[in-house]
PyMOL Python script that loads the backbone (N, CA, C, O; Angstrom):
from pymol import cmd

cmd.read_pdbstr("""\
ATOM      1  N   MET A   1       5.378 -16.252   2.180  1.00  0.00           N
ATOM      2  CA  MET A   1       5.119 -14.941   2.751  1.00  0.00           C
ATOM      3  C   MET A   1       6.170 -13.965   2.225  1.00  0.00           C
ATOM      4  O   MET A   1       7.370 -14.224   2.316  1.00  0.00           O
ATOM      5  N   ILE A   2       5.705 -12.837   1.672  1.00  0.00           N
ATOM      6  CA  ILE A   2       6.616 -11.802   1.184  1.00  0.00           C
ATOM      7  C   ILE A   2       6.196 -10.448   1.749  1.00  0.00           C
ATOM      8  O   ILE A   2       5.060 -10.274   2.192  1.00  0.00           O
ATOM      9  N   ARG A   3       7.127  -9.488   1.728  1.00  0.00           N
ATOM     10  CA  ARG A   3       6.851  -8.120   2.177  1.00  0.00           C
ATOM     11  C   ARG A   3       7.457  -7.167   1.157  1.00  0.00           C
ATOM     12  O   ARG A   3       8.574  -7.376   0.684  1.00  0.00           O
ATOM     13  N   ARG A   4       6.711  -6.122   0.825  1.00  0.00           N
ATOM     14  CA  ARG A   4       7.183  -5.130  -0.137  1.00  0.00           C
ATOM     15  C   ARG A   4       7.001  -3.721   0.430  1.00  0.00           C
ATOM     16  O   ARG A   4       6.008  -3.423   1.095  1.00  0.00           O
ATOM     17  N   HIS A   5       7.977  -2.869   0.150  1.00  0.00           N
ATOM     18  CA  HIS A   5       7.905  -1.442   0.466  1.00  0.00           C
ATOM     19  C   HIS A   5       7.516  -0.738  -0.826  1.00  0.00           C
ATOM     20  O   HIS A   5       8.048  -1.051  -1.891  1.00  0.00           O
ATOM     21  N   VAL A   6       6.591   0.212  -0.737  1.00  0.00           N
ATOM     22  CA  VAL A   6       6.057   0.869  -1.932  1.00  0.00           C
ATOM     23  C   VAL A   6       6.013   2.378  -1.715  1.00  0.00           C
ATOM     24  O   VAL A   6       5.612   2.842  -0.648  1.00  0.00           O
ATOM     25  N   VAL A   7       6.419   3.136  -2.713  1.00  0.00           N
ATOM     26  CA  VAL A   7       6.224   4.580  -2.731  1.00  0.00           C
ATOM     27  C   VAL A   7       5.409   4.892  -3.981  1.00  0.00           C
ATOM     28  O   VAL A   7       5.800   4.555  -5.099  1.00  0.00           O
ATOM     29  N   VAL A   8       4.274   5.541  -3.770  1.00  0.00           N
ATOM     30  CA  VAL A   8       3.335   5.845  -4.847  1.00  0.00           C
ATOM     31  C   VAL A   8       3.348   7.351  -5.092  1.00  0.00           C
ATOM     32  O   VAL A   8       3.169   8.142  -4.166  1.00  0.00           O
ATOM     33  N   SER A   9       3.560   7.736  -6.344  1.00  0.00           N
ATOM     34  CA  SER A   9       3.569   9.161  -6.678  1.00  0.00           C
ATOM     35  C   SER A   9       2.409   9.504  -7.605  1.00  0.00           C
ATOM     36  O   SER A   9       1.785   8.636  -8.215  1.00  0.00           O
ATOM     37  N   GLY A  10       2.151  10.790  -7.682  1.00  0.00           N
ATOM     38  CA  GLY A  10       1.049  11.297  -8.490  1.00  0.00           C
ATOM     39  C   GLY A  10       0.082  12.060  -7.610  1.00  0.00           C
ATOM     40  O   GLY A  10       0.466  12.560  -6.552  1.00  0.00           O
ATOM     41  N   LEU A  11      -1.157  12.156  -8.030  1.00  0.00           N
ATOM     42  CA  LEU A  11      -2.203  12.772  -7.218  1.00  0.00           C
ATOM     43  C   LEU A  11      -2.767  11.668  -6.318  1.00  0.00           C
ATOM     44  O   LEU A  11      -3.739  10.999  -6.669  1.00  0.00           O
ATOM     45  N   VAL A  12      -2.142  11.495  -5.159  1.00  0.00           N
ATOM     46  CA  VAL A  12      -2.498  10.382  -4.282  1.00  0.00           C
ATOM     47  C   VAL A  12      -2.818  10.816  -2.860  1.00  0.00           C
ATOM     48  O   VAL A  12      -3.110   9.972  -2.012  1.00  0.00           O
ATOM     49  N   GLN A  13      -2.769  12.107  -2.582  1.00  0.00           N
ATOM     50  CA  GLN A  13      -3.173  12.603  -1.271  1.00  0.00           C
ATOM     51  C   GLN A  13      -4.436  13.439  -1.433  1.00  0.00           C
ATOM     52  O   GLN A  13      -4.604  14.152  -2.423  1.00  0.00           O
ATOM     53  N   GLY A  14      -5.320  13.340  -0.442  1.00  0.00           N
ATOM     54  CA  GLY A  14      -6.574  14.081  -0.491  1.00  0.00           C
ATOM     55  C   GLY A  14      -7.634  13.418  -1.350  1.00  0.00           C
ATOM     56  O   GLY A  14      -8.621  14.059  -1.710  1.00  0.00           O
ATOM     57  N   VAL A  15      -7.451  12.147  -1.686  1.00  0.00           N
ATOM     58  CA  VAL A  15      -8.400  11.429  -2.544  1.00  0.00           C
ATOM     59  C   VAL A  15      -8.826  10.093  -1.915  1.00  0.00           C
ATOM     60  O   VAL A  15      -9.287   9.195  -2.620  1.00  0.00           O
ATOM     61  N   SER A  16      -8.673   9.963  -0.599  1.00  0.00           N
ATOM     62  CA  SER A  16      -9.025   8.739   0.155  1.00  0.00           C
ATOM     63  C   SER A  16      -8.161   7.537  -0.215  1.00  0.00           C
ATOM     64  O   SER A  16      -8.588   6.391  -0.073  1.00  0.00           O
ATOM     65  N   TYR A  17      -6.961   7.802  -0.683  1.00  0.00           N
ATOM     66  CA  TYR A  17      -6.061   6.734  -1.116  1.00  0.00           C
ATOM     67  C   TYR A  17      -5.745   5.767   0.027  1.00  0.00           C
ATOM     68  O   TYR A  17      -5.839   4.553  -0.152  1.00  0.00           O
ATOM     69  N   ARG A  18      -5.373   6.290   1.198  1.00  0.00           N
ATOM     70  CA  ARG A  18      -4.988   5.430   2.325  1.00  0.00           C
ATOM     71  C   ARG A  18      -6.166   4.591   2.810  1.00  0.00           C
ATOM     72  O   ARG A  18      -5.990   3.428   3.171  1.00  0.00           O
ATOM     73  N   TYR A  19      -7.344   5.161   2.822  1.00  0.00           N
ATOM     74  CA  TYR A  19      -8.518   4.433   3.318  1.00  0.00           C
ATOM     75  C   TYR A  19      -8.913   3.307   2.367  1.00  0.00           C
ATOM     76  O   TYR A  19      -9.299   2.223   2.804  1.00  0.00           O
ATOM     77  N   LEU A  20      -8.816   3.567   1.077  1.00  0.00           N
ATOM     78  CA  LEU A  20      -9.101   2.504   0.120  1.00  0.00           C
ATOM     79  C   LEU A  20      -8.021   1.418   0.188  1.00  0.00           C
ATOM     80  O   LEU A  20      -8.317   0.233   0.041  1.00  0.00           O
ATOM     81  N   ALA A  21      -6.774   1.828   0.411  1.00  0.00           N
ATOM     82  CA  ALA A  21      -5.695   0.847   0.562  1.00  0.00           C
ATOM     83  C   ALA A  21      -5.981  -0.082   1.738  1.00  0.00           C
ATOM     84  O   ALA A  21      -5.796  -1.294   1.635  1.00  0.00           O
ATOM     85  N   ARG A  22      -6.430   0.484   2.847  1.00  0.00           N
ATOM     86  CA  ARG A  22      -6.742  -0.352   4.009  1.00  0.00           C
ATOM     87  C   ARG A  22      -7.896  -1.305   3.699  1.00  0.00           C
ATOM     88  O   ARG A  22      -7.858  -2.469   4.098  1.00  0.00           O
ATOM     89  N   LYS A  23      -8.903  -0.831   3.003  1.00  0.00           N
ATOM     90  CA  LYS A  23     -10.041  -1.681   2.630  1.00  0.00           C
ATOM     91  C   LYS A  23      -9.583  -2.836   1.739  1.00  0.00           C
ATOM     92  O   LYS A  23      -9.979  -3.983   1.948  1.00  0.00           O
ATOM     93  N   HIS A  24      -8.750  -2.529   0.749  1.00  0.00           N
ATOM     94  CA  HIS A  24      -8.209  -3.581  -0.119  1.00  0.00           C
ATOM     95  C   HIS A  24      -7.386  -4.582   0.701  1.00  0.00           C
ATOM     96  O   HIS A  24      -7.504  -5.792   0.511  1.00  0.00           O
ATOM     97  N   ALA A  25      -6.563  -4.076   1.601  1.00  0.00           N
ATOM     98  CA  ALA A  25      -5.709  -4.941   2.419  1.00  0.00           C
ATOM     99  C   ALA A  25      -6.544  -5.894   3.255  1.00  0.00           C
ATOM    100  O   ALA A  25      -6.216  -7.076   3.365  1.00  0.00           O
ATOM    101  N   GLU A  26      -7.613  -5.395   3.840  1.00  0.00           N
ATOM    102  CA  GLU A  26      -8.480  -6.253   4.656  1.00  0.00           C
ATOM    103  C   GLU A  26      -9.119  -7.340   3.793  1.00  0.00           C
ATOM    104  O   GLU A  26      -9.206  -8.493   4.216  1.00  0.00           O
ATOM    105  N   ARG A  27      -9.560  -6.987   2.604  1.00  0.00           N
ATOM    106  CA  ARG A  27     -10.188  -7.972   1.706  1.00  0.00           C
ATOM    107  C   ARG A  27      -9.186  -9.019   1.211  1.00  0.00           C
ATOM    108  O   ARG A  27      -9.539 -10.179   0.998  1.00  0.00           O
ATOM    109  N   LEU A  28      -7.941  -8.594   1.032  1.00  0.00           N
ATOM    110  CA  LEU A  28      -6.917  -9.504   0.517  1.00  0.00           C
ATOM    111  C   LEU A  28      -6.151 -10.239   1.628  1.00  0.00           C
ATOM    112  O   LEU A  28      -5.311 -11.095   1.352  1.00  0.00           O
ATOM    113  N   ALA A  29      -6.452  -9.894   2.872  1.00  0.00           N
ATOM    114  CA  ALA A  29      -5.788 -10.502   4.037  1.00  0.00           C
ATOM    115  C   ALA A  29      -4.278 -10.267   4.022  1.00  0.00           C
ATOM    116  O   ALA A  29      -3.497 -11.176   4.302  1.00  0.00           O
ATOM    117  N   VAL A  30      -3.876  -9.031   3.693  1.00  0.00           N
ATOM    118  CA  VAL A  30      -2.473  -8.658   3.799  1.00  0.00           C
ATOM    119  C   VAL A  30      -2.310  -7.718   4.987  1.00  0.00           C
ATOM    120  O   VAL A  30      -3.260  -7.060   5.411  1.00  0.00           O
ATOM    121  N   THR A  31      -1.101  -7.667   5.512  1.00  0.00           N
ATOM    122  CA  THR A  31      -0.801  -6.806   6.652  1.00  0.00           C
ATOM    123  C   THR A  31       0.166  -5.720   6.214  1.00  0.00           C
ATOM    124  O   THR A  31       0.649  -5.718   5.082  1.00  0.00           O
ATOM    125  N   GLY A  32       0.442  -4.798   7.125  1.00  0.00           N
ATOM    126  CA  GLY A  32       1.390  -3.729   6.854  1.00  0.00           C
ATOM    127  C   GLY A  32       0.844  -2.386   7.268  1.00  0.00           C
ATOM    128  O   GLY A  32       0.135  -2.270   8.268  1.00  0.00           O
ATOM    129  N   TRP A  33       1.180  -1.368   6.493  1.00  0.00           N
ATOM    130  CA  TRP A  33       0.747  -0.009   6.813  1.00  0.00           C
ATOM    131  C   TRP A  33       0.808   0.878   5.567  1.00  0.00           C
ATOM    132  O   TRP A  33       1.398   0.520   4.548  1.00  0.00           O
ATOM    133  N   VAL A  34       0.175   2.048   5.690  1.00  0.00           N
ATOM    134  CA  VAL A  34       0.198   3.058   4.636  1.00  0.00           C
ATOM    135  C   VAL A  34       0.201   4.431   5.307  1.00  0.00           C
ATOM    136  O   VAL A  34      -0.408   4.616   6.361  1.00  0.00           O
ATOM    137  N   ARG A  35       0.894   5.394   4.687  1.00  0.00           N
ATOM    138  CA  ARG A  35       0.911   6.759   5.230  1.00  0.00           C
ATOM    139  C   ARG A  35       1.234   7.765   4.138  1.00  0.00           C
ATOM    140  O   ARG A  35       1.857   7.440   3.127  1.00  0.00           O
ATOM    141  N   ASN A  36       0.788   9.011   4.373  1.00  0.00           N
ATOM    142  CA  ASN A  36       1.166  10.129   3.516  1.00  0.00           C
ATOM    143  C   ASN A  36       2.571  10.569   3.888  1.00  0.00           C
ATOM    144  O   ASN A  36       2.965  10.499   5.052  1.00  0.00           O
ATOM    145  N   ARG A  37       3.327  11.024   2.890  1.00  0.00           N
ATOM    146  CA  ARG A  37       4.651  11.581   3.145  1.00  0.00           C
ATOM    147  C   ARG A  37       4.636  13.070   2.832  1.00  0.00           C
ATOM    148  O   ARG A  37       3.819  13.528   2.033  1.00  0.00           O
ATOM    149  N   PRO A  38       5.533  13.831   3.454  1.00  0.00           N
ATOM    150  CA  PRO A  38       5.551  15.287   3.238  1.00  0.00           C
ATOM    151  C   PRO A  38       5.766  15.705   1.787  1.00  0.00           C
ATOM    152  O   PRO A  38       5.415  16.823   1.411  1.00  0.00           O
ATOM    153  N   ASP A  39       6.339  14.825   0.968  1.00  0.00           N
ATOM    154  CA  ASP A  39       6.608  15.172  -0.431  1.00  0.00           C
ATOM    155  C   ASP A  39       5.428  14.877  -1.363  1.00  0.00           C
ATOM    156  O   ASP A  39       5.593  14.852  -2.583  1.00  0.00           O
ATOM    157  N   ALA A  40       4.235  14.652  -0.791  1.00  0.00           N
ATOM    158  CA  ALA A  40       2.977  14.416  -1.522  1.00  0.00           C
ATOM    159  C   ALA A  40       2.876  13.016  -2.115  1.00  0.00           C
ATOM    160  O   ALA A  40       1.970  12.750  -2.906  1.00  0.00           O
ATOM    161  N   THR A  41       3.784  12.117  -1.752  1.00  0.00           N
ATOM    162  CA  THR A  41       3.666  10.720  -2.148  1.00  0.00           C
ATOM    163  C   THR A  41       2.991   9.947  -1.024  1.00  0.00           C
ATOM    164  O   THR A  41       2.783  10.469   0.071  1.00  0.00           O
ATOM    165  N   VAL A  42       2.654   8.701  -1.312  1.00  0.00           N
ATOM    166  CA  VAL A  42       2.131   7.789  -0.297  1.00  0.00           C
ATOM    167  C   VAL A  42       3.119   6.638  -0.194  1.00  0.00           C
ATOM    168  O   VAL A  42       3.622   6.138  -1.200  1.00  0.00           O
ATOM    169  N   GLU A  43       3.388   6.227   1.043  1.00  0.00           N
ATOM    170  CA  GLU A  43       4.320   5.139   1.307  1.00  0.00           C
ATOM    171  C   GLU A  43       3.567   4.003   1.985  1.00  0.00           C
ATOM    172  O   GLU A  43       2.672   4.241   2.796  1.00  0.00           O
ATOM    173  N   ALA A  44       3.930   2.773   1.653  1.00  0.00           N
ATOM    174  CA  ALA A  44       3.270   1.619   2.262  1.00  0.00           C
ATOM    175  C   ALA A  44       4.238   0.456   2.375  1.00  0.00           C
ATOM    176  O   ALA A  44       5.232   0.376   1.653  1.00  0.00           O
ATOM    177  N   GLU A  45       3.925  -0.443   3.297  1.00  0.00           N
ATOM    178  CA  GLU A  45       4.540  -1.754   3.360  1.00  0.00           C
ATOM    179  C   GLU A  45       3.407  -2.763   3.360  1.00  0.00           C
ATOM    180  O   GLU A  45       2.414  -2.601   4.070  1.00  0.00           O
ATOM    181  N   VAL A  46       3.566  -3.806   2.556  1.00  0.00           N
ATOM    182  CA  VAL A  46       2.517  -4.810   2.388  1.00  0.00           C
ATOM    183  C   VAL A  46       3.137  -6.192   2.559  1.00  0.00           C
ATOM    184  O   VAL A  46       4.169  -6.498   1.962  1.00  0.00           O
ATOM    185  N   GLN A  47       2.498  -7.024   3.383  1.00  0.00           N
ATOM    186  CA  GLN A  47       2.995  -8.371   3.634  1.00  0.00           C
ATOM    187  C   GLN A  47       1.867  -9.379   3.534  1.00  0.00           C
ATOM    188  O   GLN A  47       0.751  -9.125   3.987  1.00  0.00           O
ATOM    189  N   GLY A  48       2.167 -10.530   2.935  1.00  0.00           N
ATOM    190  CA  GLY A  48       1.183 -11.599   2.846  1.00  0.00           C
ATOM    191  C   GLY A  48       1.633 -12.655   1.863  1.00  0.00           C
ATOM    192  O   GLY A  48       2.800 -12.717   1.477  1.00  0.00           O
ATOM    193  N   GLU A  49       0.687 -13.483   1.465  1.00  0.00           N
ATOM    194  CA  GLU A  49       0.972 -14.493   0.456  1.00  0.00           C
ATOM    195  C   GLU A  49       1.308 -13.794  -0.860  1.00  0.00           C
ATOM    196  O   GLU A  49       0.801 -12.708  -1.140  1.00  0.00           O
ATOM    197  N   THR A  50       2.148 -14.410  -1.649  1.00  0.00           N
ATOM    198  CA  THR A  50       2.657 -13.776  -2.874  1.00  0.00           C
ATOM    199  C   THR A  50       1.545 -13.250  -3.772  1.00  0.00           C
ATOM    200  O   THR A  50       1.601 -12.097  -4.200  1.00  0.00           O
ATOM    201  N   ALA A  51       0.548 -14.055  -4.066  1.00  0.00           N
ATOM    202  CA  ALA A  51      -0.532 -13.629  -4.964  1.00  0.00           C
ATOM    203  C   ALA A  51      -1.300 -12.444  -4.388  1.00  0.00           C
ATOM    204  O   ALA A  51      -1.669 -11.529  -5.124  1.00  0.00           O
ATOM    205  N   ALA A  52      -1.542 -12.453  -3.081  1.00  0.00           N
ATOM    206  CA  ALA A  52      -2.280 -11.365  -2.440  1.00  0.00           C
ATOM    207  C   ALA A  52      -1.475 -10.068  -2.465  1.00  0.00           C
ATOM    208  O   ALA A  52      -2.041  -9.000  -2.700  1.00  0.00           O
ATOM    209  N   VAL A  53      -0.177 -10.142  -2.228  1.00  0.00           N
ATOM    210  CA  VAL A  53       0.666  -8.940  -2.267  1.00  0.00           C
ATOM    211  C   VAL A  53       0.724  -8.392  -3.691  1.00  0.00           C
ATOM    212  O   VAL A  53       0.645  -7.178  -3.884  1.00  0.00           O
ATOM    213  N   HIS A  54       0.857  -9.250  -4.672  1.00  0.00           N
ATOM    214  CA  HIS A  54       0.886  -8.778  -6.058  1.00  0.00           C
ATOM    215  C   HIS A  54      -0.441  -8.113  -6.441  1.00  0.00           C
ATOM    216  O   HIS A  54      -0.447  -7.105  -7.148  1.00  0.00           O
ATOM    217  N   GLU A  55      -1.554  -8.669  -5.981  1.00  0.00           N
ATOM    218  CA  GLU A  55      -2.852  -8.047  -6.255  1.00  0.00           C
ATOM    219  C   GLU A  55      -2.969  -6.701  -5.535  1.00  0.00           C
ATOM    220  O   GLU A  55      -3.522  -5.749  -6.086  1.00  0.00           O
ATOM    221  N   MET A  56      -2.455  -6.622  -4.314  1.00  0.00           N
ATOM    222  CA  MET A  56      -2.475  -5.359  -3.572  1.00  0.00           C
ATOM    223  C   MET A  56      -1.648  -4.308  -4.309  1.00  0.00           C
ATOM    224  O   MET A  56      -2.063  -3.152  -4.398  1.00  0.00           O
ATOM    225  N   LEU A  57      -0.505  -4.683  -4.828  1.00  0.00           N
ATOM    226  CA  LEU A  57       0.325  -3.743  -5.593  1.00  0.00           C
ATOM    227  C   LEU A  57      -0.414  -3.278  -6.844  1.00  0.00           C
ATOM    228  O   LEU A  57      -0.329  -2.106  -7.209  1.00  0.00           O
ATOM    229  N   ARG A  58      -1.128  -4.169  -7.495  1.00  0.00           N
ATOM    230  CA  ARG A  58      -1.920  -3.794  -8.668  1.00  0.00           C
ATOM    231  C   ARG A  58      -2.989  -2.764  -8.286  1.00  0.00           C
ATOM    232  O   ARG A  58      -3.216  -1.791  -9.005  1.00  0.00           O
ATOM    233  N   ARG A  59      -3.635  -2.996  -7.146  1.00  0.00           N
ATOM    234  CA  ARG A  59      -4.680  -2.065  -6.701  1.00  0.00           C
ATOM    235  C   ARG A  59      -4.092  -0.736  -6.251  1.00  0.00           C
ATOM    236  O   ARG A  59      -4.709   0.309  -6.458  1.00  0.00           O
ATOM    237  N   LEU A  60      -2.910  -0.755  -5.640  1.00  0.00           N
ATOM    238  CA  LEU A  60      -2.251   0.502  -5.274  1.00  0.00           C
ATOM    239  C   LEU A  60      -1.899   1.299  -6.520  1.00  0.00           C
ATOM    240  O   LEU A  60      -1.992   2.527  -6.519  1.00  0.00           O
ATOM    241  N   GLU A  61      -1.505   0.624  -7.564  1.00  0.00           N
ATOM    242  CA  GLU A  61      -1.178   1.312  -8.812  1.00  0.00           C
ATOM    243  C   GLU A  61      -2.422   1.901  -9.474  1.00  0.00           C
ATOM    244  O   GLU A  61      -2.344   2.953 -10.108  1.00  0.00           O
ATOM    245  N   ALA A  62      -3.552   1.242  -9.337  1.00  0.00           N
ATOM    246  CA  ALA A  62      -4.805   1.752  -9.905  1.00  0.00           C
ATOM    247  C   ALA A  62      -5.307   2.959  -9.117  1.00  0.00           C
ATOM    248  O   ALA A  62      -5.778   3.931  -9.708  1.00  0.00           O
ATOM    249  N   GLY A  63      -5.211   2.904  -7.782  1.00  0.00           N
ATOM    250  CA  GLY A  63      -5.675   4.000  -6.938  1.00  0.00           C
ATOM    251  C   GLY A  63      -7.186   4.139  -6.933  1.00  0.00           C
ATOM    252  O   GLY A  63      -7.880   3.478  -7.705  1.00  0.00           O
ATOM    253  N   PRO A  64      -7.694   4.999  -6.063  1.00  0.00           N
ATOM    254  CA  PRO A  64      -9.138   5.235  -5.998  1.00  0.00           C
ATOM    255  C   PRO A  64      -9.585   6.209  -7.076  1.00  0.00           C
ATOM    256  O   PRO A  64      -8.760   6.882  -7.695  1.00  0.00           O
ATOM    257  N   PRO A  65     -10.899   6.284  -7.301  1.00  0.00           N
ATOM    258  CA  PRO A  65     -11.410   7.313  -8.215  1.00  0.00           C
ATOM    259  C   PRO A  65     -10.957   8.695  -7.731  1.00  0.00           C
ATOM    260  O   PRO A  65     -10.975   8.970  -6.532  1.00  0.00           O
ATOM    261  N   GLY A  66     -10.564   9.536  -8.638  1.00  0.00           N
ATOM    262  CA  GLY A  66     -10.090  10.869  -8.274  1.00  0.00           C
ATOM    263  C   GLY A  66      -8.586  10.947  -8.106  1.00  0.00           C
ATOM    264  O   GLY A  66      -8.028  12.043  -8.047  1.00  0.00           O
ATOM    265  N   SER A  67      -7.927   9.819  -8.028  1.00  0.00           N
ATOM    266  CA  SER A  67      -6.462   9.816  -7.939  1.00  0.00           C
ATOM    267  C   SER A  67      -5.878   9.693  -9.343  1.00  0.00           C
ATOM    268  O   SER A  67      -6.578   9.379 -10.306  1.00  0.00           O
ATOM    269  N   HIS A  68      -4.591   9.947  -9.427  1.00  0.00           N
ATOM    270  CA  HIS A  68      -3.869   9.742 -10.686  1.00  0.00           C
ATOM    271  C   HIS A  68      -2.456   9.280 -10.323  1.00  0.00           C
ATOM    272  O   HIS A  68      -1.585  10.096 -10.025  1.00  0.00           O
ATOM    273  N   VAL A  69      -2.244   7.984 -10.353  1.00  0.00           N
ATOM    274  CA  VAL A  69      -0.945   7.418  -9.999  1.00  0.00           C
ATOM    275  C   VAL A  69      -0.011   7.537 -11.197  1.00  0.00           C
ATOM    276  O   VAL A  69      -0.327   7.083 -12.297  1.00  0.00           O
ATOM    277  N   THR A  70       1.150   8.159 -10.963  1.00  0.00           N
ATOM    278  CA  THR A  70       2.133   8.317 -12.033  1.00  0.00           C
ATOM    279  C   THR A  70       3.353   7.431 -11.844  1.00  0.00           C
ATOM    280  O   THR A  70       4.160   7.282 -12.761  1.00  0.00           O
ATOM    281  N   GLY A  71       3.496   6.843 -10.662  1.00  0.00           N
ATOM    282  CA  GLY A  71       4.644   5.983 -10.433  1.00  0.00           C
ATOM    283  C   GLY A  71       4.477   5.120  -9.206  1.00  0.00           C
ATOM    284  O   GLY A  71       3.815   5.500  -8.240  1.00  0.00           O
ATOM    285  N   LEU A  72       5.085   3.956  -9.258  1.00  0.00           N
ATOM    286  CA  LEU A  72       5.063   3.009  -8.140  1.00  0.00           C
ATOM    287  C   LEU A  72       6.473   2.437  -8.051  1.00  0.00           C
ATOM    288  O   LEU A  72       6.929   1.759  -8.972  1.00  0.00           O
ATOM    289  N   VAL A  73       7.162   2.708  -6.950  1.00  0.00           N
ATOM    290  CA  VAL A  73       8.502   2.173  -6.736  1.00  0.00           C
ATOM    291  C   VAL A  73       8.386   1.099  -5.662  1.00  0.00           C
ATOM    292  O   VAL A  73       7.992   1.383  -4.531  1.00  0.00           O
ATOM    293  N   VAL A  74       8.730  -0.131  -6.019  1.00  0.00           N
ATOM    294  CA  VAL A  74       8.554  -1.276  -5.134  1.00  0.00           C
ATOM    295  C   VAL A  74       9.916  -1.882  -4.820  1.00  0.00           C
ATOM    296  O   VAL A  74      10.735  -2.087  -5.716  1.00  0.00           O
ATOM    297  N   SER A  75      10.153  -2.166  -3.543  1.00  0.00           N
ATOM    298  CA  SER A  75      11.376  -2.851  -3.154  1.00  0.00           C
ATOM    299  C   SER A  75      11.038  -3.990  -2.204  1.00  0.00           C
ATOM    300  O   SER A  75      10.027  -3.956  -1.504  1.00  0.00           O
ATOM    301  N   GLU A  76      11.898  -4.992  -2.194  1.00  0.00           N
ATOM    302  CA  GLU A  76      11.692  -6.170  -1.357  1.00  0.00           C
ATOM    303  C   GLU A  76      12.181  -5.916   0.062  1.00  0.00           C
ATOM    304  O   GLU A  76      13.196  -5.254   0.278  1.00  0.00           O
ATOM    305  N   LEU A  77      11.437  -6.456   1.025  1.00  0.00           N
ATOM    306  CA  LEU A  77      11.816  -6.430   2.429  1.00  0.00           C
ATOM    307  C   LEU A  77      11.684  -7.837   2.988  1.00  0.00           C
ATOM    308  O   LEU A  77      10.986  -8.675   2.417  1.00  0.00           O
ATOM    309  N   ASP A  78      12.351  -8.093   4.098  1.00  0.00           N
ATOM    310  CA  ASP A  78      12.157  -9.358   4.797  1.00  0.00           C
ATOM    311  C   ASP A  78      10.821  -9.310   5.535  1.00  0.00           C
ATOM    312  O   ASP A  78      10.494  -8.284   6.131  1.00  0.00           O
ATOM    313  N   PRO A  79      10.050 -10.381   5.511  1.00  0.00           N
ATOM    314  CA  PRO A  79       8.777 -10.418   6.242  1.00  0.00           C
ATOM    315  C   PRO A  79       8.996 -10.237   7.740  1.00  0.00           C
ATOM    316  O   PRO A  79      10.034 -10.621   8.279  1.00  0.00           O
ATOM    317  N   LEU A  80       8.008  -9.649   8.401  1.00  0.00           N
ATOM    318  CA  LEU A  80       8.024  -9.469   9.854  1.00  0.00           C
ATOM    319  C   LEU A  80       7.163 -10.541  10.502  1.00  0.00           C
ATOM    320  O   LEU A  80       6.085 -10.858   9.999  1.00  0.00           O
ATOM    321  N   ASP A  81       7.621 -11.096  11.601  1.00  0.00           N
ATOM    322  CA  ASP A  81       6.877 -12.143  12.297  1.00  0.00           C
ATOM    323  C   ASP A  81       5.658 -11.610  13.042  1.00  0.00           C
ATOM    324  O   ASP A  81       4.673 -12.330  13.206  1.00  0.00           O
ATOM    325  N   ASP A  82       5.711 -10.363  13.495  1.00  0.00           N
ATOM    326  CA  ASP A  82       4.662  -9.850  14.378  1.00  0.00           C
ATOM    327  C   ASP A  82       3.695  -8.881  13.711  1.00  0.00           C
ATOM    328  O   ASP A  82       3.018  -8.122  14.404  1.00  0.00           O
ATOM    329  N   ASP A  83       3.613  -8.886  12.397  1.00  0.00           N
ATOM    330  CA  ASP A  83       2.701  -7.996  11.682  1.00  0.00           C
ATOM    331  C   ASP A  83       1.336  -8.668  11.602  1.00  0.00           C
ATOM    332  O   ASP A  83       1.198  -9.719  10.976  1.00  0.00           O
ATOM    333  N   GLU A  84       0.327  -8.071  12.231  1.00  0.00           N
ATOM    334  CA  GLU A  84      -0.977  -8.733  12.352  1.00  0.00           C
ATOM    335  C   GLU A  84      -2.135  -8.006  11.697  1.00  0.00           C
ATOM    336  O   GLU A  84      -3.224  -8.570  11.585  1.00  0.00           O
ATOM    337  N   ALA A  85      -1.932  -6.769  11.260  1.00  0.00           N
ATOM    338  CA  ALA A  85      -3.047  -5.994  10.695  1.00  0.00           C
ATOM    339  C   ALA A  85      -2.482  -5.006   9.675  1.00  0.00           C
ATOM    340  O   ALA A  85      -1.266  -4.878   9.531  1.00  0.00           O
ATOM    341  N   PHE A  86      -3.366  -4.316   8.975  1.00  0.00           N
ATOM    342  CA  PHE A  86      -2.962  -3.260   8.056  1.00  0.00           C
ATOM    343  C   PHE A  86      -3.429  -1.957   8.665  1.00  0.00           C
ATOM    344  O   PHE A  86      -4.616  -1.785   8.940  1.00  0.00           O
ATOM    345  N   ARG A  87      -2.493  -1.027   8.878  1.00  0.00           N
ATOM    346  CA  ARG A  87      -2.781   0.207   9.599  1.00  0.00           C
ATOM    347  C   ARG A  87      -2.548   1.441   8.729  1.00  0.00           C
ATOM    348  O   ARG A  87      -1.721   1.433   7.818  1.00  0.00           O
ATOM    349  N   ILE A  88      -3.288   2.484   9.029  1.00  0.00           N
ATOM    350  CA  ILE A  88      -3.013   3.801   8.456  1.00  0.00           C
ATOM    351  C   ILE A  88      -2.198   4.540   9.491  1.00  0.00           C
ATOM    352  O   ILE A  88      -2.659   4.759  10.611  1.00  0.00           O
ATOM    353  N   LEU A  89      -0.970   4.934   9.117  1.00  0.00           N
ATOM    354  CA  LEU A  89      -0.106   5.680  10.014  1.00  0.00           C
ATOM    355  C   LEU A  89      -0.281   7.164   9.759  1.00  0.00           C
ATOM    356  O   LEU A  89      -0.622   7.586   8.654  1.00  0.00           O
ATOM    357  N   ARG A  90      -0.048   7.928  10.776  1.00  0.00           N
ATOM    358  CA  ARG A  90      -0.176   9.388  10.651  1.00  0.00           C
ATOM    359  C   ARG A  90       1.177  10.025  10.505  1.00  0.00           C
ATOM    360  O   ARG A  90       1.275  11.246  10.387  1.00  0.00           O
TER     361      ARG A  90
END
""", "prot")
cmd.dss("prot")
cmd.show_as("cartoon", "prot")
cmd.util.cbc("prot")
cmd.orient("prot")
């Protein structure tokens, strides 16, 4: 089990980025959250099996149609014991 913090830059707000991230997370069985930040980036934390988290990071880098991801900054975090779902935070 691993957990990663991610900041995604580019044209990533107003293009259904968070909703597609949640859909991918549900399909990959990863937990965590995603939210828009005031600086026009998207921030997320993703937790799950190593292969699933790496695939989620790949999908976050691809983004939805209409987005244009220019950067992905990933850092390691300690896994949380009580993380049970993937949420969109406001």
